[in-house]
KOLNUPA-266713 format. One record per residue (C-alpha): residue number from 1; x, y, z. Coordinates in pm, whole numbers, plus 50000, padded with zeros to 5 digits. Example, Ala and Ser with C-alpha at 12.3 -4.5 7.8 and 13.67 -1.06 7.14 Angstrom:
2
site resi = 1&east = 51230&north = 49550&up = 50780
site resi = 2&east = 51367&north = 49894&up = 50714
# end
This chain:
519
site resi = 1&east = 82434&north = 74489&up = 55403
site resi = 2&east = 82338&north = 74448&up = 55768
site resi = 3&east = 82380&north = 74118&up = 55951
site resi = 4&east = 82001&north = 74096&up = 55991
site resi = 5&east = 81946&north = 74137&up = 55617
site resi = 6&east = 82212&north = 73876&up = 55541
site resi = 7&east = 82041&north = 73634&up = 55776
site resi = 8&east = 81704&north = 73689&up = 55614
site resi = 9&east = 81843&north = 73629&up = 55266
site resi = 10&east = 82021&north = 73317&up = 55385
site resi = 11&east = 81700&north = 73188&up = 55545
site resi = 12&east = 81507&north = 73258&up = 55225
site resi = 13&east = 81769&north = 73058&up = 55034
site resi = 14&east = 81748&north = 72768&up = 55281
site resi = 15&east = 81372&north = 72747&up = 55247
site resi = 16&east = 81411&north = 72689&up = 54872
site resi = 17&east = 81508&north = 72320&up = 54910
site resi = 18&east = 81216&north = 72273&up = 55150
site resi = 19&east = 80981&north = 72422&up = 54892
site resi = 20&east = 81141&north = 72202&up = 54629
site resi = 21&east = 81082&north = 71878&up = 54818
site resi = 22&east = 80729&north = 71969&up = 54926
site resi = 23&east = 80631&north = 72061&up = 54572
site resi = 24&east = 80764&north = 71728&up = 54452
site resi = 25&east = 80555&north = 71539&up = 54708
site resi = 26&east = 80230&north = 71727&up = 54654
site resi = 27&east = 80231&north = 71755&up = 54277
site resi = 28&east = 80280&north = 71379&up = 54260
site resi = 29&east = 79961&north = 71327&up = 54459
site resi = 30&east = 79771&north = 71539&up = 54208
site resi = 31&east = 79929&north = 71355&up = 53914
site resi = 32&east = 79869&north = 71000&up = 54038
site resi = 33&east = 79532&north = 70955&up = 53860
site resi = 34&east = 79685&north = 71063&up = 53528
site resi = 35&east = 79991&north = 70844&up = 53583
site resi = 36&east = 79767&north = 70545&up = 53666
site resi = 37&east = 79570&north = 70596&up = 53346
site resi = 38&east = 79878&north = 70640&up = 53124
site resi = 39&east = 80137&north = 70398&up = 53265
site resi = 40&east = 79888&north = 70148&up = 53415
site resi = 41&east = 80097&north = 70056&up = 53724
site resi = 42&east = 79976&north = 69776&up = 53950
site resi = 43&east = 79901&north = 69837&up = 54316
site resi = 44&east = 80258&north = 69758&up = 54424
site resi = 45&east = 80410&north = 69970&up = 54145
site resi = 46&east = 80189&north = 70264&up = 54235
site resi = 47&east = 80300&north = 70244&up = 54598
site resi = 48&east = 80664&north = 70231&up = 54484
site resi = 49&east = 80614&north = 70537&up = 54260
site resi = 50&east = 80485&north = 70731&up = 54559
site resi = 51&east = 80717&north = 70620&up = 54836
site resi = 52&east = 81043&north = 70489&up = 54686
site resi = 53&east = 81157&north = 70853&up = 54695
site resi = 54&east = 81090&north = 70885&up = 55067
site resi = 55&east = 81240&north = 70549&up = 55156
site resi = 56&east = 81565&north = 70608&up = 54966
site resi = 57&east = 81578&north = 70955&up = 55115
site resi = 58&east = 81522&north = 70823&up = 55469
site resi = 59&east = 81780&north = 70549&up = 55420
site resi = 60&east = 82045&north = 70797&up = 55306
site resi = 61&east = 81971&north = 71091&up = 55538
site resi = 62&east = 82202&north = 70976&up = 55817
site resi = 63&east = 82470&north = 70901&up = 55557
site resi = 64&east = 82424&north = 71246&up = 55403
site resi = 65&east = 82437&north = 71410&up = 55746
site resi = 66&east = 82771&north = 71244&up = 55814
site resi = 67&east = 82904&north = 71359&up = 55476
site resi = 68&east = 82784&north = 71713&up = 55547
site resi = 69&east = 82972&north = 71717&up = 55878
site resi = 70&east = 83287&north = 71615&up = 55694
site resi = 71&east = 83272&north = 71770&up = 55347
site resi = 72&east = 83078&north = 72087&up = 55425
site resi = 73&east = 82704&north = 72139&up = 55452
site resi = 74&east = 82676&north = 72405&up = 55183
site resi = 75&east = 82877&north = 72195&up = 54939
site resi = 76&east = 82650&north = 71897&up = 55000
site resi = 77&east = 82338&north = 72112&up = 54960
site resi = 78&east = 82449&north = 72240&up = 54620
site resi = 79&east = 82554&north = 71894&up = 54499
site resi = 80&east = 82215&north = 71757&up = 54601
site resi = 81&east = 82040&north = 72035&up = 54412
site resi = 82&east = 82214&north = 71934&up = 54091
site resi = 83&east = 82121&north = 71567&up = 54136
site resi = 84&east = 81761&north = 71658&up = 54218
site resi = 85&east = 81727&north = 71868&up = 53904
site resi = 86&east = 81862&north = 71593&up = 53678
site resi = 87&east = 81640&north = 71331&up = 53842
site resi = 88&east = 81337&north = 71555&up = 53791
site resi = 89&east = 81409&north = 71564&up = 53419
site resi = 90&east = 81432&north = 71183&up = 53414
site resi = 91&east = 81099&north = 71149&up = 53598
site resi = 92&east = 80923&north = 71393&up = 53366
site resi = 93&east = 81001&north = 71183&up = 53060
site resi = 94&east = 80979&north = 70833&up = 53213
site resi = 95&east = 80823&north = 70599&up = 52951
site resi = 96&east = 80718&north = 70321&up = 53190
site resi = 97&east = 80617&north = 70275&up = 53554
site resi = 98&east = 80952&north = 70104&up = 53622
site resi = 99&east = 81145&north = 70398&up = 53477
site resi = 100&east = 80944&north = 70638&up = 53690
site resi = 101&east = 81023&north = 70434&up = 54002
site resi = 102&east = 81395&north = 70451&up = 53915
site resi = 103&east = 81380&north = 70827&up = 53860
site resi = 104&east = 81198&north = 70873&up = 54191
site resi = 105&east = 81470&north = 70671&up = 54363
site resi = 106&east = 81733&north = 70908&up = 54218
site resi = 107&east = 81524&north = 71199&up = 54345
site resi = 108&east = 81556&north = 71042&up = 54690
site resi = 109&east = 81934&north = 71041&up = 54658
site resi = 110&east = 81931&north = 71413&up = 54578
site resi = 111&east = 81673&north = 71494&up = 54844
site resi = 112&east = 81877&north = 71318&up = 55114
site resi = 113&east = 82151&north = 71578&up = 55077
site resi = 114&east = 81913&north = 71875&up = 55096
site resi = 115&east = 81722&north = 71845&up = 55422
site resi = 116&east = 81996&north = 71786&up = 55684
site resi = 117&east = 82201&north = 72061&up = 55523
site resi = 118&east = 81921&north = 72316&up = 55559
site resi = 119&east = 81858&north = 72248&up = 55927
site resi = 120&east = 82225&north = 72239&up = 56026
site resi = 121&east = 82293&north = 72565&up = 55839
site resi = 122&east = 81996&north = 72725&up = 56017
site resi = 123&east = 82164&north = 72635&up = 56345
site resi = 124&east = 82490&north = 72788&up = 56223
site resi = 125&east = 82326&north = 73112&up = 56102
site resi = 126&east = 82090&north = 73149&up = 56401
site resi = 127&east = 82283&north = 73039&up = 56713
site resi = 128&east = 82051&north = 73226&up = 56953
site resi = 129&east = 81767&north = 72997&up = 57075
site resi = 130&east = 81489&north = 73250&up = 57015
site resi = 131&east = 81606&north = 73340&up = 56664
site resi = 132&east = 81659&north = 72973&up = 56586
site resi = 133&east = 81303&north = 72883&up = 56688
site resi = 134&east = 81160&north = 73162&up = 56471
site resi = 135&east = 81376&north = 73049&up = 56177
site resi = 136&east = 81259&north = 72690&up = 56220
site resi = 137&east = 80901&north = 72820&up = 56225
site resi = 138&east = 80957&north = 72984&up = 55886
site resi = 139&east = 81129&north = 72666&up = 55766
site resi = 140&east = 80831&north = 72455&up = 55873
site resi = 141&east = 80579&north = 72702&up = 55729
site resi = 142&east = 80750&north = 72662&up = 55392
site resi = 143&east = 80639&north = 72299&up = 55393
site resi = 144&east = 80279&north = 72417&up = 55412
site resi = 145&east = 80343&north = 72686&up = 55150
site resi = 146&east = 80478&north = 72424&up = 54913
site resi = 147&east = 80185&north = 72197&up = 54993
site resi = 148&east = 79949&north = 72483&up = 54907
site resi = 149&east = 80126&north = 72577&up = 54586
site resi = 150&east = 80203&north = 72222&up = 54467
site resi = 151&east = 79848&north = 72098&up = 54400
site resi = 152&east = 79745&north = 72429&up = 54240
site resi = 153&east = 80050&north = 72442&up = 54014
site resi = 154&east = 80020&north = 72070&up = 53944
site resi = 155&east = 79648&north = 72098&up = 53874
site resi = 156&east = 79701&north = 72381&up = 53626
site resi = 157&east = 79982&north = 72191&up = 53453
site resi = 158&east = 79776&north = 71873&up = 53432
site resi = 159&east = 79492&north = 72059&up = 53264
site resi = 160&east = 79726&north = 72203&up = 53000
site resi = 161&east = 80014&north = 71954&up = 52965
site resi = 162&east = 80099&north = 71587&up = 53025
site resi = 163&east = 80161&north = 71447&up = 53374
site resi = 164&east = 80540&north = 71465&up = 53336
site resi = 165&east = 80524&north = 71845&up = 53343
site resi = 166&east = 80465&north = 71838&up = 53720
site resi = 167&east = 80821&north = 71714&up = 53773
site resi = 168&east = 80970&north = 71992&up = 53560
site resi = 169&east = 80868&north = 72249&up = 53824
site resi = 170&east = 81173&north = 72147&up = 54028
site resi = 171&east = 81425&north = 72224&up = 53753
site resi = 172&east = 81424&north = 72608&up = 53764
site resi = 173&east = 81422&north = 72598&up = 54146
site resi = 174&east = 81737&north = 72384&up = 54142
site resi = 175&east = 81902&north = 72619&up = 53895
site resi = 176&east = 81821&north = 72921&up = 54114
site resi = 177&east = 81959&north = 72751&up = 54424
site resi = 178&east = 82282&north = 72664&up = 54246
site resi = 179&east = 82315&north = 73025&up = 54129
site resi = 180&east = 82267&north = 73208&up = 54462
site resi = 181&east = 82368&north = 72946&up = 54721
site resi = 182&east = 82746&north = 72999&up = 54698
site resi = 183&east = 82705&north = 73372&up = 54770
site resi = 184&east = 82438&north = 73374&up = 55042
site resi = 185&east = 82512&north = 73064&up = 55249
site resi = 186&east = 82809&north = 73015&up = 55481
site resi = 187&east = 83008&north = 72695&up = 55479
site resi = 188&east = 83023&north = 72488&up = 55796
site resi = 189&east = 83157&north = 72147&up = 55892
site resi = 190&east = 83267&north = 71944&up = 56191
site resi = 191&east = 83624&north = 72052&up = 56276
site resi = 192&east = 83703&north = 71698&up = 56404
site resi = 193&east = 83491&north = 71470&up = 56189
site resi = 194&east = 83694&north = 71148&up = 56202
site resi = 195&east = 83680&north = 70885&up = 55929
site resi = 196&east = 83365&north = 70825&up = 55727
site resi = 197&east = 83231&north = 70479&up = 55806
site resi = 198&east = 83139&north = 70337&up = 55466
site resi = 199&east = 83025&north = 69994&up = 55599
site resi = 200&east = 82777&north = 70167&up = 55830
site resi = 201&east = 82643&north = 70366&up = 55535
site resi = 202&east = 82584&north = 70042&up = 55344
site resi = 203&east = 82419&north = 69882&up = 55647
site resi = 204&east = 82183&north = 70178&up = 55694
site resi = 205&east = 82043&north = 70135&up = 55345
site resi = 206&east = 82050&north = 69754&up = 55365
site resi = 207&east = 81837&north = 69775&up = 55678
site resi = 208&east = 81562&north = 69994&up = 55537
site resi = 209&east = 81500&north = 69880&up = 55181
site resi = 210&east = 81457&north = 69506&up = 55251
site resi = 211&east = 81218&north = 69586&up = 55536
site resi = 212&east = 81017&north = 69809&up = 55305
site resi = 213&east = 81005&north = 69537&up = 55043
site resi = 214&east = 80887&north = 69287&up = 55304
site resi = 215&east = 80611&north = 69523&up = 55416
site resi = 216&east = 80492&north = 69585&up = 55062
site resi = 217&east = 80506&north = 69217&up = 54976
site resi = 218&east = 80297&north = 69133&up = 55281
site resi = 219&east = 80040&north = 69402&up = 55193
site resi = 220&east = 80001&north = 69311&up = 54826
site resi = 221&east = 80081&north = 68939&up = 54805
site resi = 222&east = 80054&north = 68802&up = 55157
site resi = 223&east = 80331&north = 68593&up = 55314
site resi = 224&east = 80586&north = 68498&up = 55046
site resi = 225&east = 80933&north = 68346&up = 55058
site resi = 226&east = 81090&north = 68658&up = 54908
site resi = 227&east = 80914&north = 68881&up = 55159
site resi = 228&east = 81024&north = 68671&up = 55456
site resi = 229&east = 81385&north = 68659&up = 55334
site resi = 230&east = 81386&north = 69037&up = 55283
site resi = 231&east = 81245&north = 69096&up = 55631
site resi = 232&east = 81505&north = 68873&up = 55795
site resi = 233&east = 81783&north = 69043&up = 55595
site resi = 234&east = 81665&north = 69389&up = 55699
site resi = 235&east = 81637&north = 69299&up = 56067
site resi = 236&east = 81980&north = 69135&up = 56064
site resi = 237&east = 82141&north = 69435&up = 55895
site resi = 238&east = 81970&north = 69667&up = 56145
site resi = 239&east = 82105&north = 69474&up = 56442
site resi = 240&east = 82454&north = 69478&up = 56288
site resi = 241&east = 82424&north = 69852&up = 56222
site resi = 242&east = 82334&north = 69927&up = 56585
site resi = 243&east = 82619&north = 69707&up = 56712
site resi = 244&east = 82868&north = 69877&up = 56483
site resi = 245&east = 82762&north = 70226&up = 56595
site resi = 246&east = 82833&north = 70127&up = 56955
site resi = 247&east = 83181&north = 69991&up = 56884
site resi = 248&east = 83352&north = 70194&up = 56609
site resi = 249&east = 83560&north = 70501&up = 56691
site resi = 250&east = 83377&north = 70730&up = 56448
site resi = 251&east = 83013&north = 70618&up = 56427
site resi = 252&east = 82791&north = 70728&up = 56145
site resi = 253&east = 82501&north = 70764&up = 56391
site resi = 254&east = 82583&north = 70881&up = 56744
site resi = 255&east = 82346&north = 70663&up = 56947
site resi = 256&east = 82440&north = 70857&up = 57262
site resi = 257&east = 82210&north = 71134&up = 57134
site resi = 258&east = 81913&north = 70906&up = 57196
site resi = 259&east = 81997&north = 70883&up = 57565
site resi = 260&east = 81858&north = 71237&up = 57593
site resi = 261&east = 81482&north = 71210&up = 57634
site resi = 262&east = 81442&north = 71567&up = 57504
site resi = 263&east = 81606&north = 71447&up = 57181
site resi = 264&east = 81453&north = 71103&up = 57124
site resi = 265&east = 81090&north = 71181&up = 57216
site resi = 266&east = 81061&north = 71475&up = 56970
site resi = 267&east = 81204&north = 71256&up = 56693
site resi = 268&east = 80941&north = 70989&up = 56762
site resi = 269&east = 80666&north = 71252&up = 56785
site resi = 270&east = 80761&north = 71389&up = 56443
site resi = 271&east = 80769&north = 71040&up = 56293
site resi = 272&east = 80421&north = 70949&up = 56417
site resi = 273&east = 80257&north = 71279&up = 56322
site resi = 274&east = 80403&north = 71281&up = 55971
site resi = 275&east = 80312&north = 70912&up = 55934
site resi = 276&east = 79946&north = 71002&up = 55973
site resi = 277&east = 79950&north = 71324&up = 55769
site resi = 278&east = 80143&north = 71214&up = 55460
site resi = 279&east = 79961&north = 70883&up = 55433
site resi = 280&east = 79633&north = 71070&up = 55398
site resi = 281&east = 79771&north = 71347&up = 55176
site resi = 282&east = 79830&north = 71084&up = 54906
site resi = 283&east = 79475&north = 70945&up = 54931
site resi = 284&east = 79269&north = 71264&up = 54958
site resi = 285&east = 79353&north = 71408&up = 54611
site resi = 286&east = 79253&north = 71074&up = 54459
site resi = 287&east = 78921&north = 71087&up = 54645
site resi = 288&east = 78849&north = 71441&up = 54528
site resi = 289&east = 78932&north = 71364&up = 54165
site resi = 290&east = 78815&north = 71005&up = 54118
site resi = 291&east = 78521&north = 70985&up = 54359
site resi = 292&east = 78398&north = 71344&up = 54385
site resi = 293&east = 78463&north = 71398&up = 54013
site resi = 294&east = 78671&north = 71715&up = 54043
site resi = 295&east = 78931&north = 71825&up = 53790
site resi = 296&east = 79294&north = 71829&up = 53916
site resi = 297&east = 79290&north = 72209&up = 53950
site resi = 298&east = 78956&north = 72217&up = 54132
site resi = 299&east = 79068&north = 71944&up = 54370
site resi = 300&east = 79387&north = 72141&up = 54440
site resi = 301&east = 79191&north = 72457&up = 54520
site resi = 302&east = 78977&north = 72262&up = 54768
site resi = 303&east = 79297&north = 72168&up = 54955
site resi = 304&east = 79438&north = 72521&up = 54973
site resi = 305&east = 79254&north = 72619&up = 55297
site resi = 306&east = 79412&north = 72324&up = 55476
site resi = 307&east = 79763&north = 72405&up = 55366
site resi = 308&east = 79719&north = 72773&up = 55453
site resi = 309&east = 79601&north = 72664&up = 55798
site resi = 310&east = 79922&north = 72461&up = 55822
site resi = 311&east = 80130&north = 72768&up = 55743
site resi = 312&east = 79952&north = 72962&up = 56016
site resi = 313&east = 80010&north = 72683&up = 56268
site resi = 314&east = 80383&north = 72669&up = 56195
site resi = 315&east = 80426&north = 73047&up = 56222
site resi = 316&east = 80241&north = 73086&up = 56554
site resi = 317&east = 80397&north = 72781&up = 56722
site resi = 318&east = 80681&north = 72981&up = 56875
site resi = 319&east = 80448&north = 73247&up = 57013
site resi = 320&east = 80220&north = 72986&up = 57166
site resi = 321&east = 80518&north = 72817&up = 57330
site resi = 322&east = 80582&north = 73136&up = 57530
site resi = 323&east = 80243&north = 73102&up = 57698
site resi = 324&east = 80180&north = 72727&up = 57708
site resi = 325&east = 80425&north = 72455&up = 57806
site resi = 326&east = 80565&north = 72258&up = 57515
site resi = 327&east = 80435&north = 71936&up = 57666
site resi = 328&east = 80076&north = 72061&up = 57682
site resi = 329&east = 80094&north = 72240&up = 57350
site resi = 330&east = 80223&north = 71937&up = 57158
site resi = 331&east = 79988&north = 71694&up = 57333
site resi = 332&east = 79684&north = 71915&up = 57280
site resi = 333&east = 79767&north = 71978&up = 56915
site resi = 334&east = 79800&north = 71605&up = 56848
site resi = 335&east = 79459&north = 71541&up = 57003
site resi = 336&east = 79311&north = 71810&up = 56776
site resi = 337&east = 79480&north = 71649&up = 56476
site resi = 338&east = 79338&north = 71311&up = 56575
site resi = 339&east = 78991&north = 71465&up = 56586
site resi = 340&east = 79044&north = 71606&up = 56236
site resi = 341&east = 79140&north = 71268&up = 56092
site resi = 342&east = 78868&north = 71092&up = 56288
site resi = 343&east = 78609&north = 71318&up = 56125
site resi = 344&east = 78671&north = 71133&up = 55798
site resi = 345&east = 78450&north = 70862&up = 55944
site resi = 346&east = 78160&north = 71094&up = 55857
site resi = 347&east = 78208&north = 70971&up = 55499
site resi = 348&east = 78039&north = 70649&up = 55608
site resi = 349&east = 77714&north = 70837&up = 55682
site resi = 350&east = 77703&north = 71034&up = 55359
site resi = 351&east = 77932&north = 71331&up = 55427
site resi = 352&east = 78107&north = 71460&up = 55117
site resi = 353&east = 78420&north = 71654&up = 55024
site resi = 354&east = 78351&north = 71932&up = 55275
site resi = 355&east = 78401&north = 71691&up = 55567
site resi = 356&east = 78728&north = 71570&up = 55414
site resi = 357&east = 78866&north = 71918&up = 55355
site resi = 358&east = 78767&north = 72051&up = 55699
site resi = 359&east = 78911&north = 71747&up = 55873
site resi = 360&east = 79239&north = 71770&up = 55682
site resi = 361&east = 79264&north = 72145&up = 55750
site resi = 362&east = 79219&north = 72090&up = 56123
site resi = 363&east = 79476&north = 71811&up = 56131
site resi = 364&east = 79723&north = 71997&up = 55910
site resi = 365&east = 79714&north = 72309&up = 56127
site resi = 366&east = 79766&north = 72109&up = 56447
site resi = 367&east = 80053&north = 71898&up = 56311
site resi = 368&east = 80222&north = 72208&up = 56166
site resi = 369&east = 80212&north = 72359&up = 56515
site resi = 370&east = 80391&north = 72056&up = 56655
site resi = 371&east = 80676&north = 72025&up = 56404
site resi = 372&east = 80871&north = 72349&up = 56471
site resi = 373&east = 80867&north = 72285&up = 56847
site resi = 374&east = 80986&north = 71925&up = 56826
site resi = 375&east = 81246&north = 72008&up = 56562
site resi = 376&east = 81382&north = 72289&up = 56778
site resi = 377&east = 81415&north = 72050&up = 57071
site resi = 378&east = 81614&north = 71808&up = 56856
site resi = 379&east = 81861&north = 72078&up = 56748
site resi = 380&east = 81886&north = 72230&up = 57096
site resi = 381&east = 81992&north = 71902&up = 57256
site resi = 382&east = 82267&north = 71808&up = 57012
site resi = 383&east = 82632&north = 71923&up = 57026
site resi = 384&east = 82704&north = 72199&up = 56771
site resi = 385&east = 82973&north = 71994&up = 56594
site resi = 386&east = 82713&north = 71721&up = 56532
site resi = 387&east = 82453&north = 71961&up = 56393
site resi = 388&east = 82420&north = 71793&up = 56054
site resi = 389&east = 82404&north = 71446&up = 56210
site resi = 390&east = 82132&north = 71557&up = 56453
site resi = 391&east = 81946&north = 71730&up = 56170
site resi = 392&east = 81974&north = 71413&up = 55966
site resi = 393&east = 81824&north = 71208&up = 56250
site resi = 394&east = 81539&north = 71456&up = 56280
site resi = 395&east = 81476&north = 71448&up = 55906
site resi = 396&east = 81513&north = 71070&up = 55899
site resi = 397&east = 81227&north = 71051&up = 56148
site resi = 398&east = 81027&north = 71295&up = 55936
site resi = 399&east = 81087&north = 71126&up = 55602
site resi = 400&east = 81067&north = 70773&up = 55740
site resi = 401&east = 80737&north = 70865&up = 55901
site resi = 402&east = 80607&north = 70994&up = 55568
site resi = 403&east = 80731&north = 70690&up = 55379
site resi = 404&east = 80586&north = 70449&up = 55633
site resi = 405&east = 80261&north = 70645&up = 55624
site resi = 406&east = 80235&north = 70597&up = 55249
site resi = 407&east = 80333&north = 70230&up = 55268
site resi = 408&east = 80135&north = 70125&up = 55574
site resi = 409&east = 79828&north = 70344&up = 55536
site resi = 410&east = 79839&north = 70295&up = 55160
site resi = 411&east = 79838&north = 69920&up = 55216
site resi = 412&east = 79550&north = 69951&up = 55463
site resi = 413&east = 79357&north = 70157&up = 55206
site resi = 414&east = 79433&north = 69906&up = 54928
site resi = 415&east = 79318&north = 69614&up = 55144
site resi = 416&east = 78999&north = 69793&up = 55251
site resi = 417&east = 78929&north = 69898&up = 54892
site resi = 418&east = 78967&north = 69545&up = 54754
site resi = 419&east = 78761&north = 69398&up = 55039
site resi = 420&east = 78468&north = 69621&up = 54948
site resi = 421&east = 78468&north = 69543&up = 54575
site resi = 422&east = 78225&north = 69297&up = 54422
site resi = 423&east = 78379&north = 68999&up = 54245
site resi = 424&east = 78499&north = 69056&up = 53891
site resi = 425&east = 78570&north = 69430&up = 53913
site resi = 426&east = 78874&north = 69502&up = 53691
site resi = 427&east = 79185&north = 69681&up = 53816
site resi = 428&east = 79353&north = 69668&up = 54158
site resi = 429&east = 79363&north = 70048&up = 54197
site resi = 430&east = 79076&north = 70293&up = 54164
site resi = 431&east = 79243&north = 70478&up = 53876
site resi = 432&east = 79307&north = 70156&up = 53688
site resi = 433&east = 78953&north = 70033&up = 53748
site resi = 434&east = 78797&north = 70357&up = 53621
site resi = 435&east = 79010&north = 70338&up = 53308
site resi = 436&east = 78897&north = 69980&up = 53240
site resi = 437&east = 78537&north = 69971&up = 53363
site resi = 438&east = 78248&north = 70027&up = 53126
site resi = 439&east = 77942&north = 69969&up = 53346
site resi = 440&east = 77818&north = 70255&up = 53569
site resi = 441&east = 77734&north = 70008&up = 53847
site resi = 442&east = 78096&north = 69895&up = 53869
site resi = 443&east = 78217&north = 70256&up = 53883
site resi = 444&east = 77971&north = 70329&up = 54165
site resi = 445&east = 78078&north = 70020&up = 54359
site resi = 446&east = 78447&north = 70105&up = 54327
site resi = 447&east = 78388&north = 70468&up = 54432
site resi = 448&east = 78193&north = 70357&up = 54739
site resi = 449&east = 78465&north = 70110&up = 54831
site resi = 450&east = 78737&north = 70375&up = 54803
site resi = 451&east = 78531&north = 70612&up = 55020
site resi = 452&east = 78505&north = 70345&up = 55288
site resi = 453&east = 78880&north = 70282&up = 55262
site resi = 454&east = 78952&north = 70652&up = 55317
site resi = 455&east = 78733&north = 70657&up = 55628
site resi = 456&east = 78912&north = 70349&up = 55765
site resi = 457&east = 79254&north = 70507&up = 55708
site resi = 458&east = 79136&north = 70825&up = 55882
site resi = 459&east = 79040&north = 70620&up = 56188
site resi = 460&east = 79378&north = 70443&up = 56192
site resi = 461&east = 79562&north = 70776&up = 56162
site resi = 462&east = 79356&north = 70919&up = 56449
site resi = 463&east = 79455&north = 70627&up = 56675
site resi = 464&east = 79823&north = 70674&up = 56586
site resi = 465&east = 79807&north = 71043&up = 56681
site resi = 466&east = 79635&north = 70967&up = 57010
site resi = 467&east = 79928&north = 70737&up = 57086
site resi = 468&east = 80170&north = 71017&up = 56994
site resi = 469&east = 79981&north = 71255&up = 57223
site resi = 470&east = 80018&north = 71009&up = 57510
site resi = 471&east = 80395&north = 70973&up = 57470
site resi = 472&east = 80439&north = 71350&up = 57430
site resi = 473&east = 80402&north = 71370&up = 57810
site resi = 474&east = 80770&north = 71271&up = 57817
site resi = 475&east = 80870&north = 71598&up = 57647
site resi = 476&east = 81031&north = 71879&up = 57851
site resi = 477&east = 80783&north = 72076&up = 58061
site resi = 478&east = 80838&north = 72409&up = 57887
site resi = 479&east = 80996&north = 72573&up = 57584
site resi = 480&east = 81277&north = 72689&up = 57808
site resi = 481&east = 81389&north = 72330&up = 57853
site resi = 482&east = 81488&north = 72327&up = 57495
site resi = 483&east = 81699&north = 72634&up = 57521
site resi = 484&east = 81426&north = 72876&up = 57425
site resi = 485&east = 81396&north = 73244&up = 57504
site resi = 486&east = 81175&north = 73181&up = 57804
site resi = 487&east = 81455&north = 73016&up = 58003
site resi = 488&east = 81552&north = 73245&up = 58293
site resi = 489&east = 81870&north = 73046&up = 58348
site resi = 490&east = 82024&north = 72726&up = 58222
site resi = 491&east = 81861&north = 72425&up = 58385
site resi = 492&east = 82056&north = 72169&up = 58580
site resi = 493&east = 82259&north = 71940&up = 58354
site resi = 494&east = 82122&north = 71594&up = 58305
site resi = 495&east = 82329&north = 71286&up = 58369
site resi = 496&east = 82587&north = 71240&up = 58093
site resi = 497&east = 82542&north = 70949&up = 57858
site resi = 498&east = 82754&north = 70639&up = 57890
site resi = 499&east = 83093&north = 70698&up = 57732
site resi = 500&east = 83106&north = 70508&up = 57402
site resi = 501&east = 83394&north = 70290&up = 57296
site resi = 502&east = 83679&north = 70438&up = 57101
site resi = 503&east = 83907&north = 70734&up = 57188
site resi = 504&east = 83780&north = 70990&up = 56937
site resi = 505&east = 83414&north = 70911&up = 57002
site resi = 506&east = 83466&north = 70923&up = 57379
site resi = 507&east = 83627&north = 71264&up = 57352
site resi = 508&east = 83345&north = 71393&up = 57134
site resi = 509&east = 83070&north = 71256&up = 57358
site resi = 510&east = 83218&north = 71395&up = 57677
site resi = 511&east = 83172&north = 71754&up = 57578
site resi = 512&east = 82808&north = 71840&up = 57501
site resi = 513&east = 82680&north = 72136&up = 57700
site resi = 514&east = 82395&north = 72081&up = 57945
site resi = 515&east = 82050&north = 72065&up = 57791
site resi = 516&east = 81905&north = 72411&up = 57753
site resi = 517&east = 82230&north = 72607&up = 57761
site resi = 518&east = 82233&north = 72874&up = 57486
site resi = 519&east = 82497&north = 72800&up = 57226
# end
């Protein structure tokens, strides 16, 4: 078999975990109305069902990246696949909302080992900048492919089986990955990894989860003692985590990477764009099913054009970057995405599902164009031996953005929905209200309130993306700055970061090649 064929098979294998995670996210959105009707979760429980997966995943990504650097990225990928498959079985047969939250948390543990492994192995298999950018384009397009397939598959399953069947889709994918991964994927690890910092791993998770709890408590219950205590605990743990990374010999998170503007700005850009997109992807299927009255399968088919547009955007991003500077391309795409989300305000003047679908398609295509370019910049500006750690930071930004989008925008939607309800309407979620209400006037009032909430969230998402477009001016001027194929020669090296404390860390940080040099 030729080297080119081996690379293609390896890339196809590495896109399988991406498809797996995207399917899990999108089929859940389609299943939420059925879950709300069957398990009757409250507003807080419903938010936890959706985003506990992403928050656990985001909290463990940096930890998983460090383990991948030390234990081997392929080994970690396969172990995560096994955990993900078992957790999917647990979610499918969860008898209560609490059990489903616990299963989704275990899914986050498995998912945390998948994403940094895929990106770091892509860097190992495709060391040439041009080939790497094309591979990342395929990797990003798989997200859109999974988003397109997930609602359709989930909609069909929901019309023929119970809601738990949507989680069983992941099981055969995990089995296939475990079967072919050992033969098609190379093993790679950091040759000088140092000791694994277990206290830092605990601090990373202790930072995120209490802050998430505080945010949810504030959104659903207002200011409470438990919420304030959790917020203080999370902030304190975060400060301790940052201090520890600056002082230990073998940090879990190399903060020196953030001294490179071409590394930190793309991470923030990804976080903000995914924040807006994922937050709305959870709400739109509910609007199509509960307000527009579509079946799960019909609602899924209405979303297919948007996800196909996202696939197209991811695949053409590299070609566009040869003709337009990365800075202008990313900034312009984010403005287009903001316009797409802003168009949801047309719901307030009587626009229907067409306006929602067109706006989401426009935004999805633009954001999918951004992600491969920013992800490539992140990988290009990290030392090769820290590939998994850099990939984990990139994915942490991605997943944390999605989780925050669900939590923050979901809380905004919940507050706007409740504010628009007349007194005495039962249920604190639209699905719960529709299951309990008996009067048509109450159903109409709740539907109108949810429509207004969706328009409000669209406006907030548009403002967030306009802010991301403004800060994207700090990105490198061209694709070549990230080590791309358009670079005629390596650019001048930037000033090296401040040498961290500790002998092993200082030796590791002294050696990164200049930004843009092909590896």
